[in-house]
N, CA, C and O of each residue as an XYZ file, in Angstrom:
364
protein
N       3.386     -4.817    -16.529
C       4.319     -3.858    -15.984
C       3.977     -3.603    -14.521
O       2.804     -3.561    -14.151
N       4.995     -3.436    -13.698
C       4.816     -3.221    -12.275
C       4.512     -1.753    -12.031
O       5.228     -0.871    -12.505
N       3.443     -1.499    -11.286
C       3.072     -0.137    -10.958
C       3.474      0.150     -9.515
O       3.053     -0.553     -8.597
N       4.279      1.172     -9.321
C       4.742      1.518     -7.990
C       4.001      2.739     -7.465
O       3.735      3.675     -8.218
N       3.674      2.734     -6.200
C       2.931      3.865     -5.647
C       3.769      5.137     -5.530
O       3.222      6.209     -5.270
N       5.064      5.039     -5.714
C       5.923      6.206     -5.578
C       6.160      6.910     -6.903
O       6.964      7.840     -6.971
N       5.478      6.484     -7.951
C       5.592      7.071     -9.270
C       7.027      7.058     -9.790
O       7.502      8.041    -10.357
N       7.703      5.939     -9.589
C       9.064      5.764    -10.096
C       8.959      4.950    -11.376
O       8.374      3.867    -11.389
N       9.527      5.478    -12.447
C       9.444      4.774    -13.722
C      10.502      3.666    -13.786
O      11.414      3.613    -12.961
N      10.363      2.794    -14.772
C      11.274      1.666    -14.915
C      12.717      2.123    -15.185
O      13.638      1.565    -14.588
N      12.953      3.109    -16.055
C      14.344      3.556    -16.240
C      14.970      4.096    -14.947
O      16.155      3.881    -14.690
N      14.169      4.794    -14.141
C      14.687      5.288    -12.866
C      15.030      4.137    -11.930
O      16.038      4.177    -11.225
N      14.178      3.104    -11.931
C      14.460      1.922    -11.107
C      15.753      1.239    -11.556
O      16.536      0.772    -10.729
N      15.969      1.186    -12.871
C      17.182      0.563    -13.393
C      18.422      1.365    -12.975
O      19.453      0.782    -12.642
N      18.325      2.672    -12.992
C      19.455      3.519    -12.586
C      19.744      3.307    -11.103
O      20.904      3.186    -10.707
N      18.702      3.261    -10.286
C      18.889      3.014     -8.856
C      19.524      1.649     -8.644
O      20.437      1.510     -7.829
N      19.054      0.646     -9.364
C      19.640     -0.689     -9.264
C      21.098     -0.713     -9.653
O      21.905     -1.375     -9.000
N      21.448     -0.001    -10.709
C      22.842      0.068    -11.152
C      23.711      0.736    -10.091
O      24.817      0.272     -9.814
N      23.227      1.804     -9.506
C      23.990      2.491     -8.451
C      24.181      1.563     -7.251
O      25.262      1.523     -6.663
N      23.145      0.824     -6.891
C      23.259     -0.118     -5.768
C      24.298     -1.184     -6.060
O      25.086     -1.541     -5.185
N      24.307     -1.696     -7.288
C      25.300     -2.707     -7.666
C      26.708     -2.121     -7.620
O      27.645     -2.774     -7.161
N      26.851     -0.886     -8.097
C      28.172     -0.249     -8.076
C      28.649      0.018     -6.648
O      29.832     -0.147     -6.349
N      27.750      0.424     -5.779
C      28.148      0.763     -4.409
C      28.410     -0.485     -3.574
O      29.429     -0.561     -2.888
N      27.508     -1.463     -3.619
C      27.624     -2.624     -2.753
C      28.277     -3.827     -3.414
O      28.751     -4.728     -2.721
N      28.309     -3.857     -4.718
C      28.876     -4.998     -5.420
C      27.849     -6.084     -5.637
O      26.877     -6.201     -4.892
N      28.074     -6.869     -6.659
C      27.092     -7.896     -7.026
C      27.056     -9.045     -6.025
O      26.043     -9.739     -5.934
N      28.128     -9.266     -5.273
C      28.123    -10.364     -4.311
C      27.266    -10.057     -3.084
O      26.758    -10.983     -2.452
N      27.093     -8.790     -2.732
C      26.270     -8.408     -1.580
C      24.801     -8.200     -1.955
O      23.944     -8.136     -1.074
N      24.505     -8.097     -3.237
C      23.155     -7.786     -3.692
C      22.097     -8.797     -3.216
O      21.051     -8.371     -2.727
N      22.321    -10.114     -3.335
C      21.299    -11.058     -2.847
C      21.026    -10.902     -1.350
O      19.886    -11.034     -0.902
N      22.064    -10.626     -0.594
C      21.906    -10.439      0.846
C      21.066     -9.188      1.141
O      20.216     -9.203      2.032
N      21.305     -8.134      0.406
C      20.552     -6.888      0.578
C      19.082     -7.106      0.211
O      18.185     -6.668      0.932
N      18.845     -7.782     -0.907
C      17.471     -8.036     -1.353
C      16.739     -8.913     -0.341
O      15.568     -8.674     -0.049
N      17.421     -9.928      0.199
C      16.809    -10.772      1.216
C      16.429     -9.952      2.447
O      15.347    -10.131      3.006
N      17.311     -9.063      2.861
C      17.030     -8.213      4.017
C      15.851     -7.291      3.775
O      15.011     -7.111      4.656
N      15.779     -6.702      2.581
C      14.656     -5.825      2.235
C      13.356     -6.625      2.198
O      12.333     -6.170      2.709
N      13.393     -7.807      1.597
C      12.196     -8.650      1.517
C      11.735     -9.068      2.912
O      10.536     -9.096      3.189
N      12.677     -9.390      3.779
C      12.329     -9.786      5.142
C      11.701     -8.619      5.893
O      10.729     -8.802      6.625
N      12.250     -7.418      5.714
C      11.695     -6.233      6.370
C      10.288     -5.930      5.850
O       9.395     -5.604      6.632
N      10.091     -6.036      4.535
C       8.773     -5.791      3.955
C       7.761     -6.807      4.470
O       6.616     -6.456      4.754
N       8.179     -8.063      4.590
C       7.295     -9.111      5.090
C       6.924     -8.837      6.552
O       5.775     -9.034      6.950
N       7.885     -8.389      7.339
C       7.619     -8.062      8.738
C       6.626     -6.912      8.842
O       5.707     -6.960      9.659
N       6.801     -5.886      8.027
C       5.877     -4.750      8.029
C       4.486     -5.198      7.590
O       3.488     -4.790      8.183
N       4.414     -6.027      6.564
C       3.123     -6.525      6.082
C       2.413     -7.341      7.169
O       1.210     -7.189      7.382
N       3.165     -8.204      7.850
C       2.567     -9.009      8.920
C       2.084     -8.127     10.069
O       1.004     -8.353     10.615
N       2.876     -7.130     10.433
C       2.478     -6.224     11.505
C       1.224     -5.449     11.117
O       0.325     -5.262     11.937
N       1.165     -4.999      9.869
C      -0.006     -4.274      9.382
C      -1.244     -5.163      9.408
O      -2.319     -4.722      9.815
N      -1.097     -6.405      8.978
C      -2.221     -7.344      9.005
C      -2.688     -7.604     10.440
O      -3.888     -7.692     10.700
N      -1.732     -7.727     11.368
C      -2.100     -7.940     12.762
C      -2.883     -6.756     13.318
O      -3.871     -6.930     14.031
N      -2.430     -5.551     12.981
C      -3.124     -4.340     13.448
C      -4.532     -4.277     12.864
O      -5.491     -3.977     13.574
N      -4.653     -4.560     11.566
C      -5.977     -4.559     10.933
C      -6.895     -5.582     11.593
O      -8.065     -5.299     11.850
N      -6.361     -6.774     11.867
C      -7.175     -7.818     12.496
C      -7.621     -7.404     13.896
O      -8.763     -7.657     14.280
N      -6.736     -6.772     14.658
C      -7.088     -6.319     16.005
C      -8.164     -5.232     15.953
O      -9.093     -5.235     16.760
N      -8.035     -4.309     15.007
C      -9.039     -3.252     14.865
C     -10.387     -3.844     14.474
O     -11.420     -3.465     15.025
N     -10.374     -4.770     13.524
C     -11.617     -5.411     13.089
C     -12.255     -6.189     14.233
O     -13.467     -6.123     14.437
N     -11.434     -6.925     14.977
C     -11.943     -7.709     16.104
C     -12.547     -6.794     17.173
O     -13.613     -7.085     17.717
N     -11.876     -5.712     17.462
C     -12.376     -4.763     18.451
C     -13.672     -4.103     17.975
O     -14.601     -3.909     18.759
N     -13.727     -3.758     16.679
C     -14.935     -3.157     16.117
C     -16.106     -4.129     16.195
O     -17.230     -3.723     16.490
N     -15.854     -5.398     15.933
C     -16.909     -6.411     16.023
C     -17.412     -6.564     17.458
O     -18.611     -6.709     17.699
N     -16.474     -6.530     18.404
C     -16.852     -6.690     19.810
C     -17.712     -5.522     20.297
O     -18.598     -5.707     21.132
N     -17.455     -4.340     19.785
C     -18.173     -3.151     20.241
C     -19.344     -2.778     19.320
O     -20.002     -1.762     19.543
N     -19.604     -3.576     18.306
C     -20.765     -3.362     17.450
C     -20.591     -2.279     16.406
O     -21.577     -1.685     15.968
N     -19.373     -2.009     15.999
C     -19.123     -0.966     15.003
C     -19.096     -1.502     13.575
O     -18.923     -0.726     12.635
N     -19.260     -2.790     13.393
C     -19.148     -3.381     12.061
C     -20.143     -2.772     11.081
O     -19.805     -2.499      9.929
N     -21.366     -2.563     11.543
C     -22.393     -1.984     10.674
C     -22.000     -0.569     10.252
O     -22.156     -0.197      9.089
N     -21.488      0.220     11.204
C     -21.057      1.585     10.894
C     -19.894      1.590      9.909
O     -19.849      2.411      8.992
N     -18.962      0.677     10.104
C     -17.793      0.600      9.229
C     -18.222      0.244      7.810
O     -17.714      0.811      6.842
N     -19.161     -0.699      7.687
C     -19.646     -1.079      6.358
C     -20.333      0.094      5.667
O     -20.159      0.294      4.465
N     -21.108      0.867      6.416
C     -21.802      2.030      5.848
C     -20.798      3.098      5.408
O     -20.945      3.682      4.334
N     -19.793      3.350      6.221
C     -18.768      4.348      5.867
C     -17.991      3.883      4.645
O     -17.708      4.680      3.751
N     -17.645      2.607      4.599
C     -16.927      2.058      3.448
C     -17.757      2.190      2.182
O     -17.228      2.518      1.120
N     -19.054      1.936      2.292
C     -19.964      2.077      1.147
C     -19.976      3.522      0.655
O     -19.913      3.771     -0.549
N     -20.056      4.476      1.587
C     -20.053      5.887      1.207
C     -18.732      6.303      0.577
O     -18.722      7.093     -0.368
N     -17.630      5.789      1.080
C     -16.314      6.090      0.497
C     -16.252      5.578     -0.936
O     -15.761      6.275     -1.824
N     -16.745      4.365     -1.166
C     -16.745      3.802     -2.515
C     -17.607      4.641     -3.457
O     -17.251      4.823     -4.622
N     -18.742      5.155     -2.963
C     -19.593      6.008     -3.800
C     -18.856      7.286     -4.184
O     -18.945      7.726     -5.330
N     -18.134      7.886     -3.247
C     -17.367      9.100     -3.546
C     -16.261      8.798     -4.541
O     -16.018      9.586     -5.455
N     -15.588      7.665     -4.373
C     -14.547      7.265     -5.327
C     -15.128      7.116     -6.729
O     -14.527      7.562     -7.707
N     -16.301      6.486     -6.820
C     -16.952      6.314     -8.124
C     -17.299      7.664     -8.742
O     -17.137      7.864     -9.946
N     -17.775      8.589     -7.910
C     -18.090      9.938     -8.404
C     -16.844     10.618     -8.961
O     -16.886     11.242    -10.021
N     -15.751     10.493     -8.243
C     -14.505     11.131     -8.680
C     -14.028     10.510     -9.982
O     -13.612     11.228    -10.891
N     -14.082      9.182    -10.087
C     -13.639      8.494    -11.294
C     -14.529      8.838    -12.478
O     -14.035      8.993    -13.595
N     -15.839      8.961    -12.253
C     -16.779      9.246    -13.335
C     -16.650     10.682    -13.836
O     -16.678     10.917    -15.044
N     -16.510     11.635    -12.933
C     -16.549     13.026    -13.330
C     -15.189     13.718    -13.325
O     -15.033     14.779    -13.930
N     -14.215     13.134    -12.657
C     -12.916     13.781    -12.534
C     -12.860     14.738    -11.358
O     -11.781     15.193    -10.980
N     -14.012     15.048    -10.775
C     -14.067     15.872     -9.573
C     -15.350     15.557     -8.821
O     -16.243     14.889     -9.343
N     -15.429     16.038     -7.613
C     -16.621     15.786     -6.807
C     -17.666     16.833     -7.129
O     -17.395     18.033     -7.077
N     -18.864     16.375     -7.462
C     -19.972     17.307     -7.751
C     -20.768     17.485     -6.467
O     -21.136     16.516     -5.804
N     -21.023     18.738     -6.135
C     -21.788     19.035     -4.926
C     -23.273     18.917     -5.212
O     -23.758     19.297     -6.279
N     -23.975     18.384     -4.236
C     -25.428     18.277     -4.337
C     -26.025     19.309     -3.396
O     -25.731     19.315     -2.201
N     -26.877     20.192     -3.946
C     -27.512     21.229     -3.120
C     -28.954     20.909     -2.910
O     -29.662     21.661     -2.240
């Protein structure tokens, strides 16, 4: 099953799809889907380019070690949240 980050269930997606078909017609649907897919691909490529530029800049300025340490700490906090359901404070 496809999991969407917007918490939209499958029946809701089907209703939205039906409304789109009713409004635009079935002959325009492939064109609309192609346009949406092209836009998503463009956004994904732009995001990847930005990530690569940030990583490259971080490497040039010696921040890679800091980034790895911060990422490690973030993963530890995520594990704590998943294990306990909340963050436990250490005093």
